[in-house]
Residue, then its C-alpha position, 0 to 999 in steps of 0.5 A: m658479167i663474167i671475168r674469165n681465167a682470173r688468177i686472184v692475188d689478195g694477200s692471203s697467200d704468197r702465190a697467185a690462185d689457180p685460174v677461176d671465172i668470176r660472175i658479177e650481178d647487180g654490183k656484187f660477186v655472185e660466183v667464183a669457180s672454174g668453168l662457169t656457164a655463160g647463161s644470160v651474161s652480156t659481157e665476158i672479159d678474158v684476163s688469161d695472161k694477167y692477175v686480178m686483185p680485189g679493189l684496193i683499200d686505203c685506211h688513212v686518207h685526207i681528201v680535203a687536204a689540198t695543200t701541205n700547209l694545213a693552216v692555209n688549207a683550213a682557211m681556203p674557201n669551201s668551194l675551192v677545197a671541194a673542187h680539189a677534193y673531187r680531183l684527188m678522189n678521182d686520182m685515187l680511184m684511177r690508182g686502183f683504190t676503190t674504198v678509202r677511209d678519210l681520217g679527218g675532214a670529209d663530211y657526209g656531202f662527199v659521201r652522198a656525191v660519191n653514192e649518187g654517182i656525181v663524182a668518180s671516186p673510191r667508196l668513202v668511209i668517214c669520221g667527219k672532223a677529227l677531234s683535237q684539244t686546244g693546242g693539239h693536232t689540228d689546232y693550227r694556231g701558233p703560240h701567239h695566236n689565240r683567235d677563236v676556232s669555233h669556225y673549224p667545224l664549218q671549214i671543209g678544209s679544216l681536218g679537225r675541230v677543237v673541243d675541251g672537257v668531257a661535255e664538249v667531247q660528248r657533244a662533238c662525237r654526237e654531232e659527228l655521228k649524227n652528221g654521218a660519221n662512220f666512226i670517231k677520230l681523236m688526236a691523242n698525241g702530238g703531230v708533225s704538221s701542227p705548230t704547238d704540240p711536240i710529238h711526246a705530248l699526250g692529247f686529251a685527259r683520260d676522262e675525255i678519251l673515255a667519253a669519246v669511247e663511250e659515245a662511239e660504243k653507243f653507236h656500235t662503232y669505234v674510236a680511231a686515234h692519232l698516236y705515235t709514242d709508246e706511252s700514248i698508244r698504251r694509254a689509248l688502248e687501255l682506255g678502249v681505243t681500238c684503231v691505232e693510227h701511225g704507231n711509229l714508236m710503239s714497243k713490242e710489249t705494247a704491240e702485244l697488248l694491241v693484239e691482246k685487245g684485238a685492236v689494229v694499227v695503220p702504219t703510214n710511212i709514205v707520208f713521212d718519207a714524202l715529207e722528208r723529200e719535199g715537205q719544205k718545198y711545199g711550205m712545211v715549217p722547220e719545226g715540222v721537218e724536225k718532228n718528221r725526222q723523229i718518227r720517220e725511220a722509227g716507223l719503218e723499223r716497227l713493221e717487222m716487229l708488228q708482223k712478228v707479234g701478229a698485229t693486224m696492219g691496215y694500209g695507210s698513206d695519210l698524204i696531204g696536198e701536193l704529196q698525194g701522188y705518192q699514195s701507192d708508194e707505200f707498197t714498195l716502201r713496206g715491201r723493203y721490210l715485209p713479204a709482198h703478200e703481207v703488204i698486199r693483205s694490208a690493202t685488202l683483207n686486213a684493211a676490210k677488218v680495219l674498216h669493220m667491212e669484212g666480207e664486203i670489200g677486200v675480197i673476191a668472194p660471193g656477197a662482196h662488192a664487185d670491186l677489182v683490179v686487173v694488173e699487167g703482171n704479178p704484184l707478188e713478184d713486183l710490188q711496183l706494178l701497183t705504183g705509177q698512178g695505175r699505169h699497170m692496171s688495165l681494168i678497174m671496177q667498182g661495184g660492178q661498174l667499169k671505171k677504167n677498161l683497156l681490155t678488149h672483150 
């Protein structure tokens, strides 16, 4: 296949590139240049009056979060959770997200279903179950419930599993990596949706975090951690965590430390915005509403600071349950604080770096997966073209396969 006259927008510049042709073979980009000869090409698509982007990447999703009440979600039948997940995955693909990174819940069975073509879905990068200490984020028991939580690893709807002590952390990391996880996720700070951990609470002892980092290093991978407060972020960075999820209360000094250590951050502002508007409607408890307000505005305020210190920011949505439809609104939300090309870069080039997949995704260049989106207008001029459930996207390609095509050829 050849895509003709493509004006590429990938976040590397504040203007669209001059028109080029893109040759695709065996699911990969093989040539990107002007005036490519047709040769034995069977399909040509002309996009002269449109704009072409690499397939979008969301660095923080939860495909198994079928409902906003995560305690209820963790108790749902596995078959029901899976049915919801397949619908959510298809919806993400139709918004132009050709790769997503799941930060807690999805197992390798979902990855196989995608790779074997059983379901239409973004490419999946997973951590398996996120790891939480007792009373931490993803321990869904309230203060008066001490029932056993050994069933969490077996419940698809549970985003995490509860582990305490170095030996349990080591075992859990080894099990998740053995079972197909691409990286490790720690809940190293209090959270909004969990009932007994205030935002300022630190998750895990230092030795437990170090144990997880060592297990990840042994597999030549990394640890991502759920972090809000400046204290928790600095602590995690000093202990070897290299991917900060959220980062809403990070100071400039800690952001500079993040850059110094070569770590990355994935802000997820849209989830807090959506929870503020509709969280209670879908079962969010009052305590969660109040915790959400503690960090919502602060996260937005940090965006300009993170850009100024040179932090690598990935695109993240972190939406759950009935709020998942707001996934693309992170573009316009960030666009109030950052230049459009920086926002786009977070879902392309920067996102590939976050996922340790530079050169494979997030770019239209020889050797990369042939993931691309054709947009009916220039997203550098209007980020809303990336919202609306994909209505402004006339073509979505993943691995050289057309998943949506409204263009004639």
